[in-house]
C-alpha angles and dihedrals in degrees: 000000000000095000092059090060098049098096090044092051092049090051091051091050093051091045093056101035099044095046090049090050092052092049091049096048097042099037090242140355098309086152110048101246096128095096121186103349091189087075127072119272109275093034102063101095116081119261118197136160116252090237091055098046091048088052090050093054103033104020090236114134104203110227099171092263123118111273092237089060099037098046114004092176093056090045092057092042090055091049088054090047089053088053091052091051090050093048093049090049093049092047092052092048092050089051090052095049126089091247108137109258096240090057096050096083091053091048092049091047092052091051093048090055086073092058093106088058091047089050092052092047093049092049092046092049096048091043092051093059121097116246089257091052092046090055093051093043092051091048094049096046105036108019112031095057087060096052103104101159118064108278132178106211107199140184102047115182110278097228090061093057108036095177094059125090117251114248117260088219093058120353088206085080131049131231092254139131131197113199112215124188126173092353096308134100107242103173137007122198139170148173107266116244110234101174107103095201094051090042093055091047092052091048089057095043100044120127136205137076116339091241092054098049121106112245116236103259109198092186090055091049091049090051091052089055089062089056140272125208121231109284144162133212135204140178119213117203098209091171091055091045092051091047090052094048094047098039091239111170094215138030089234088067092064099044110122097231106040094177089064094050114119114249 
């Protein structure tokens, strides 16, 4: 059906249009956004399921079980990686503060004494996530930052994106893509869900932080019951795209009115 191809069609449009725009503006592919030129335009950027690309990078084949049960060694390794990230962040912040240099080692040592507590907290947090949340969390923290070439990551768990249509291949996943370039998500897109019963069910089953969850919109559900044609949706992060093309270190550097930027 047409609706099942919406996300795929949007991805093809972005693939062809954006690569053409970069070639036009830069006089050629200065930034490697050409993709596989042996394929037709609109199919040159890589498309890979989230499960598959996580397996490529971390050798964990997601099988819908909790990570701590499916691969305990990887679970503990990711907990340790979280500790290293936290330690590096704390060290950088200490270096940026006005703490007198001779006192910095003592301050860092006192912080590192709390590492066992950090380890317990990190293990408790990762272990408290559902398998779907664990997959997305592992992808966003350990895989996405390493995706340099344009990549459409597809088939995100359905409960994480309640407005997207479940895949006909496996309803556990949604017909979704997340376009990552140079370690950053540039554009999400998905096939719109137009089944009111499934939409209500996903609203009630969704996971994630309370602030990120979609509120149950009875008016929206009622409108769906009247009928909605097949459709697709996308979000284009123009600020992220410009930052990538210009090499800007921060999104604030590409905002149109810099004097109005928050400090």
